[in-house]
N, C-alpha and C positions, 0 to 999 in steps of 0.2 A: 519549460514554463517559465514565463517571463511578466513580472509585476511591472506594470508603467505607471508612471507618476506625471502628472499636468506638464510639468517642466522639461522631463525628457521627453515625451513625446512632442511636445513643441519644437524642441530642439532637432529632433529626427525629420520632421516635416519641412521644417526650415532648410534642412541640410539637402533632402533628397527633391524637395518640389519646390525651391525657391522660384519667387515669381509668378506663381501659378496660381489660378482660382480655386477654393476648397469650400466645402459645406463642412462643419462641424455638427455633428447630430449623436442623439443617441438612441440606440433600439428599442421598440416599444412593440409589445404582444399585440397583435390586430384584436381588434374587440369581435363580439356578436354582433352580427347586421342590426340586430335591434339596439344595441349600445352604442352603435356609430355615433349618431349626433350628441350624446352625452359626452363622449371622448372628444368630439370636436370643442363641445364649449367647455370643457375642463382645461384641454390646453390653450385655448385663446384666454382665458381666464388667468394661466400663468404665463402669458406673455409670447407664446409661440405660434407662430401664424403660418409654418409650411411644415410640410411633410413630405419624404420622398418614397414612392412605393413602385417597386419594378424598375429602379433609374429615372423613375419619372416624377418631377418637382411639381408639387400639389398644391394651391393658395388654399387654404381651410374657410375662408369666406366666400371664394368665388368658384373655385373648381369643385367638379365632380368625383369623388371615389370611384375606383375602378371596381369591377365584380366578376371575380371572386378576390378578395383580400388575401394577401398572403398570409403565412404564419407571423411575420414579425414587418414593422414597418420602422422606417428612420424618422425621427423627430428633428427638424432644424434647428439648432441653437443661435449659429451665426453664419452669417455668408463673408469671405474676407480674401487678400491676396495675401499669400504667405512671402512676407518679408521682413526686414528686422524692425521696422516699425510697427507692424504688428503684433509682435512678440507677446507683448503684456495682454493685449485683446484675445490673442489665441489661447492665452495660458487661461484667461477667465473663462474663455468660453469651453475648454476641457472642463475645467474643474465643475463648469454647472452640468455638462453632459453626464459627468464621471458620479457627481451628486442626484441627478436625477434616475439614472438607471442603474444604480448602487456598483458603481464601478466600472461601468462600460460606457464605451464611446466608439462610434464610428465617424471616420475621416471619406468623404469624397471629394477625389480628384477629377474635376472633367467629367466624362463620361465612362471612369474605370469604375470597377468593382469597389464597393466601401473597404476601407484598412480598419479593421477590428483591433482595439486596444481595450486593454482591464486593467484596473487598480488591482486586481487580486491577481495570484499565481497561477496562469489558464495557461493551454496551448493553443498558439497562434493557429493551429492548422484545425483541431476538431472543437475547439471551445472548452475543454473539460477543466474545470478548476481544481485546484490541489489548497489544501491548508497551509498557511504558513508555518516555516519550521521551526520549531523551539527546539530548545537542547533535552528536552526529554521526550521529545520525538524519536531520537537515536538511542533509547534506552528502553529495553525489552522489559524491563522492570516495573514501566510506567504504563497506563491504559493507553496513552497517547502514542506511544511507540512501539509497543507490543503486537505481534500478529494475531487478530482477533480469531482466527480459528485455533490455536494452539496456544494463545495466552502469555507466548513468551517463551514458550518452553521449548520449542522447535521439534516437538515431535508429538504424535498423538496416539494413545491407547487405542489399539484395535483388536476386536477377535483375531486370532493368528490361527492361521488353519495349520499350522506345525503342531501347535499345543492342542489343536480340537481333534486331530488325526494323528497322535503320534507315532502309528505303524501302520504305513499305505499300503502296507502288505497283507492286512487284514482284511477280510470281507466285512460288509455290511450285518451279516449275520454272527458274525465273530465278534462283532463290538467294534469296527474301525472307529465309530464315532464316541469319543472316549465320554463326555458327559452323559449320552444316553444309555451309558451302562449302570448308570446310579440306579437304584430303585426306585426313587422317586419320579425319575424321567424315562423307563423303562417304555411307557405308553409311547412316546414320541417314537422309538424305534419300532414298537410292535406296527405304528400307522404306516410309517416306511415301508416295510416288508409285505404287508397287506397291497400296498401302492405297485409295488416290485411284483408283485404275483398278478395281480389286475394287468399289469401292463406285460406281463410274460419276459421279464429280465430277471437277471441273473443275480439272487442275493449274495451268493456264495462267490462271485468273485472278487478278485482285489480289488481294493479302493482305486490304487494306480492305475489299472486297467480298465476302469469304467471312460465310457465316452464321456465328451463335451454336454450332452445334453443329459445324461445319466446323473454326473455330478451337479447340474443345473436344479434337476427333480431335487436332488437332495439337500440342496442350498436353497433354493427358492420357493421350493414346492408348487404345486399346481392346484388351481381352483380352491375347493375346500381342505386339500391337502397340505399340510403346514412342513416346512422344512426347519432347517440351521437358523436361518435368521429368522425364523418367525419364533422359534424357541428363544432365540436370547433377546426380542421384542418384549415378550412375555414376561421374562425374568427380569428386563430393564423396570418393568412396571411395579415390580416387588423387591424396588432396591432399598426401601426402607425399613427391610427387614436386614439385619446383620448378617447372618448365615448366606443370605442370598449376596451381598456385596462380595461378602469373602471367598464366596464358589465363582462369582464373575471374574475376579481377578485372577483366576488360576488361568485362563485360558487367552488374557489379553498381553499385550508385547507392544512396546514403542514403536511406530512408524516413523519416517521423517513426514512434518507435515508438508501437503501438496501445495500449500497457499504460497508459504514462505521460503519453502524448499531446505528448511533447517535454521535457515539464518536469524529467526525468532525476532524479526521485525516487520511493519506493515510494509506493502508494496510501496507506499508514496513515501517512507523514511528510505528505501531504496533508490528511489527515482532520484534522490538529492546526491549528486556526485561532485567531486571535485579534480578535473582534469578526466573524466572519466571512469572514477574508481568512486564505487559508494564506501559507506562506512564498514560493512562486513568484508567487503574484500580487503580493504586495508586492513582489519584485524587478523587477518589472516595471513600477512607477512612475518618473517622473522624480526627483532626490535631492530636489527641491522639495518636491515632492508628499507625498514621504516623511516628511520633516521637519515639516511641517505636520500628516502624521497622528499622528505622535508626540505632538507639541504638544496636539493635541485628544483622546487616546486617554483615553476614560473607564474610570477604574478606580477600585475600592472600597479602604479605608484600608490594610487589607492587601495588596492588591496592589500599591501606590504602595510600600509599604515593602522586598517583595520585589523590586522592579524599580527601585527608586530609582538604585542604580549603574549597572545596567545602560544605563538610559534616558541618565542623565549622559554615559555612555561613547560612546553613539550620537550624543547632540546635539554631543558633541565633535568628533568624526570627520566627521560630515556638515557641520558650520560650515565646518572647513577646507578641504572639496569645493567648498561652495558660493561661499568667499570667492574661490577660485582661477577661478572661473569655468563649474565643471562642473556646474549644478543640471539641465541636461538630460539627463544620464546615467542609465541603469539599473544595479542591482546584478546583473542576468543579463546585462549586454553580454559579450561574449567579447574577452578581451584582443588577440587578434589582428585583433580589427576597429578598435580604437583607432589614432587617428593619432600621429604622431609627439609632437604638441604635447601631446595627452590623456595621454599616458603620462606625459610629463615632470610636468605637472600633479599627476597623481596621485602619482607620487613626491614630488612637493613638500609636498602636501598631508600625506603620510605622517610627512615629516620633522618638518614642522610641529608636526604630532599628537604626536611624541616627546618635547617639551618640554624639548630637552636646554638645557643653560646653559653659558655661555661658548662658544658655536658662531655664526661667523659662516659666511655662505652667499654666494656669488660668482655670479651670476646674468648668463650673456651677452646678456640683452636684457630 
């Protein structure tokens, strides 16, 4: 995705299409046929007198619009020759185009297809737009960065078949479905046994020997017959009761989020990459590999100027962590999985990185 600025677009056009004639336009949705005259008058009042429809230049005062209209047309802001003398005029036309269409502009060179530019982060191929990245976009502790499905936890609590059917060698008649063995839920099992009898199925067959169709009947039900899924939907409607919430928690276990694949971040955050690496991938490297990657990161001059202070701070923090022997840790490592010694060394590295003056540390070993 690329976000364009009028000056960069102008320079790109001058480099690629020097001395060629160009139309600077902005896209506009085609109106309903009944509102066509109103659109013409509105554009004329704003000073626009030409539009491009199906690669045909149409004058609003004299020409007739083709029928049917496409879904989108291009309103001409200016016509000019792309050379150094017209650079300022080109930039002004692009600024007007971006302003009129909320950050979009079309450039038509000769009889070629329009070149689309966007002031927002957008894919040049499909036109999909993306929000401007912010620091919180890469934090799973913030709503703007957290995966909307798992809320930044990386996993979702789902009903686990292994907890619902702890002994698959048991049959439906012997109580293979554990929650249906409770006195208050026996009705569900009786109804399923009736359905098995009606369909001439064997209720004494072990669960692990049932066919796929028989298992689907148990889980999804059929017609008015309610299965395990319906059973839990019913209980979910009673979640306001404490004992129901406790009961449901017995049969759920965490499973990786299918949206973020356990990264805990929004898909848009993972699309932001530095040399083909997104933040979760980099966070999974050992600290020694991370430092080496930062030291060999190929940056252009203007990128070095932007990242200079940030890279200095990163190198400083990493050097302290490496000096206390934590080169094997990864940034994705959860604090609760650290040993006591590892946690102490992280705190020590943090203190050393503060660069306090006149401070003496007393260590017990």
